[in-house]
N, C-alpha and C positions, 0 to 999 in steps of 0.2 A: 605270530605276534600281531596284536591289534592296536588301534590308536589309543585306547585307554591304557594299555600296558605301557606305551611310550610316554604317557604323561609322567611316569616315574622319573624319566630323564629330565623333564622340565622342572618337576618338584625339587629335584636335587640342586637346581640352580636358583630358582626364584621363590621356593617355599610352598608349603601345602595350601595355604589360604589363597594364593594367587591363582590356583587352577580349580577352585571349588565351584565357581559360578559360571553362568553363561556369558557374563561380561566381567571385565576388570572394573573396579570402582575406585574413583579418586575424589577426595573431598575438594570442594571448590566454593569457598564462601558459604552462602546459604544453601547451596545445592550439592548433590553428589553427581559427578560425571560418570557415565558408564561407557565403556569402549569395547568393541568386539570386532572380529574379522573372520571371514569364511572364504574358502576356496572351492570352486566348482569346476569340474572337468567334463568335456564332451562325452567321453566313453563311460563314465561312472555316474554322472548326475543329470544328464540331459537326454530325455527320450528323443529318438530320431525324428519324430514328427513335430517336435517343438519348433515354433518360429523363433527367429532371433529376437524379436520383441519379447516373447515369453521367456527366453533365456535371460535377457536383461532384467525382466520383472522378477524372475526367481532369484537372481543374484542379489537384488535388493531385498526381497522378501525374507530370505533365509537369515539375513543379518538383522533386519528390523525385528524379526521374531525373537532374537536374543535380547534386544533392547526391551521388548514387550515383557519378557519373562522377569525383568527386574522391577517392573512397575514404573518404567521410565517412559518419557516422551522422546522420540527421535529429534535430533537437531540437524545433523548433517550426515551425508553418505559419500564415501569415496569409492570409485570403481576402477580397478586395474584390469586391463584386457590384454591377454596374450592371444593374438589373432593369427589364425591360419589363413584368413582371407580379409584384407583391409576393408572390403566392401560391406562387411557385416557390422561394422562399428556403429553406424547410424541407428539402426533398429535396436541394437543391444542397448545403446545409451538411452534411447527413448523409452524402452521398457523399464529400465531402472529408474529414470526420472518420473515416469508415470506411477510406479509403485510408491515412490516418496510422496507424490502429489496426493495419492489416495490415502496413505496411512501415516504420513508425517515425516518431517525432515525435508532436506533439499539436497539434491545431487550437486556437489560443489567442486568436483575435480577427480583426479586419479592419475592413471599412467597408461601408456600404450606401448606394447612390445610385440615382436614377432614370436610365434610359437607354432610348433608342428601340430599341436592339438589345441582347440579352443579352450582357454582357461580364463575364468573370471574370478577375481578376488575383490570382495566388497568389505569395506570397513565403515562402521557406523559409530557415531558419537550421540549419546543421549544424555538427558538430565532428569533428575528426580529429587524431590524434597527428602531429606534424610528420614523423616518420619514415615514416608511412604515407600521407601526402598524395600524390596522383597528379595531375599537371597534363597539359595537352596537350603541352607541351614536354618532351622527354626521350627520344624515340625514337632508336635508334641503328642504323646499317646492320648487318644481320645479325640483328636482332631478328625474331621472328615477329610478324605482324599477325593479330589474331584477333577474332572476334565472339562474343558470347553469343547463344543462341537462333537464330532464323531471320529474317533481314531480309526485308522484303517482305510479311509476313503482314497487317499493318494495311491496306496498299494492296490486297491480295488481298480482304480483307473489304469494302473500299469498292467493289470491282469485282463484288461479288455472290457470291464464293466462300464459301458458308455456313460451312464448317469453320474459316474465319479471321475470322468476324464479331466474335467476342468479343475478339480481339486488337485490333480497331479500337475497340470500344465500352468495353472495360474493360482498358486496357493496364496491365501490371505493371512498375513501375520496379524495376530490378535492384539494390536497395539492399544486400542481403546479399552478393550477388556482388561489388559494388564494394568493399565493406569487405574481403572475402576477397582480392580481387586486389591491393588496396593492401598488405596484409600479405605477399602472396606475391612481391612485387617487380615488379609491372607498371611499365613505364618511362614510358608515356604512355597517356592514356585520355580518352574523351569519349563522349557519348551519341549515339544514331543517329536522333534524331527527325526530322532533315532528310534522311535517306537515306544509304546507305552511300557512294556515289560522292562526293557533296558533302562528307560528313564526312571522307573520306580526303584530299580536296584541302585542307580546313581544317587537318587534322593536318599535312599536308606543308608548308603555308605557314609554320607556326611552328617547324618542325623543320629546314627546309632539306634535306629528304630526299624520297624517293619511295617508291612501293610497287609491287611486282610480285606480282600475284595469279594464282592458279590457278583456272580456270573449273571444273575437276573438283572442287575443294575447297569451292566456294561453296555454302552452304546455300540452298535455294530453297523457297518455300512449297509444300507438298504439294498435289496435286490440280490444280495450275495447269499447263497445257501450255506447252511451249516454242514460240516464244522469249519468251513473256510471263513465264514464271517467272523467267528471268534478268533481264529488264527490271525486274520488280518488286523483285527482290533487290538490284539495284544502285541503283535510282533511287526506289523507293517511300518515302514519308515516313510518319511516325506510329508507328514502332517505337521503343519505349523500351528498346532493347537497348544494350549497351556495345560500343564499338570500342576495342581496347587493343593495346598492343605489350608484348612481354616477351622476355627472353633465351631462346634455345633450351634446352630441358630443363625449363622452368618448368611446362609442362602435362604431365599433367592436374593441375588444382587441385581438391582435394576440395570438393564443394558448388557448383562452378561448371560449368555446361554450356556449354562454349566450343569453337569450331572454329578451328584455324589455317587461314587462307585465303591466306597468302602471306608475303612477307618485306619488311623495310624495306631500301631501296637508297639509294645515294649520289646517284642521279639526281634532283636537286632539282626538286620540283614535278611530277614525272612519276608518273602512276598508270596502270599497264598491267595488262591482263587477257590472259594467254597471249601477252604481247609486244605487244599492240595497245593504243593509247591508249583510256582510258575517258573518255567524255564527262563534262565538268564540269557536272552539273545535278542537281537534286533539289527539295526543297520550299523555296521562297523567297517572301517577300512582295515584290511589285513595285508600282511607281508609274509 
């Protein structure tokens, strides 16, 4: 069983719509509030050579990336730390605060507890004008499907490609890009932390659509030989880039480095690369 299968348990309690997006959405006057939370563990999420400052940074970045995917601006971040060593708290807190200072929002509090394994839980609050809110649902056949940056860089760093190591250790959530794409008319969006292929299947599931990708258009991590470069670009996790759809003619968008990699199709649930099915896999928690 994987984490996506377990979402069925949650759906039975709070409904399908509540688990469709990267964030929960609450109307609030002239704004929509978006809320999201993430949990990171030492053994599954933090490379051993990470500093505690980088661990705190990543805890902030993974959650701000979800806010970015809704076209929202971060307002506040909460950080709960389950500590195996209390001396680690200072650098972890500074890393999360620095991530907020760089990308938006403010670290405003959290919780501290003892834990046998370092565990960080970050919760973010963001806001967005209703007209600029972007959900996963909204892709239309004929739209372009696009990515910011280069998927696969974090995984390339994990595999020892030195030029990509910082992408793994200090990921940059695309908050400014998400805001800009919301204003520019993106029709659907989500973040890529679980890998491009798995994210495409997630997007297809809520839109009853499919995607036809061009291998020639797919950005790949530089310095990685084929076929590994394509493998990492499609299936590597840990990239806090954005996957989005938009009408033809939308790109280029000033301030957003994005690449169109294909089109949205009416073939529900099908993800194709040069006409061949793309395997449905990526980063998942399994039991």
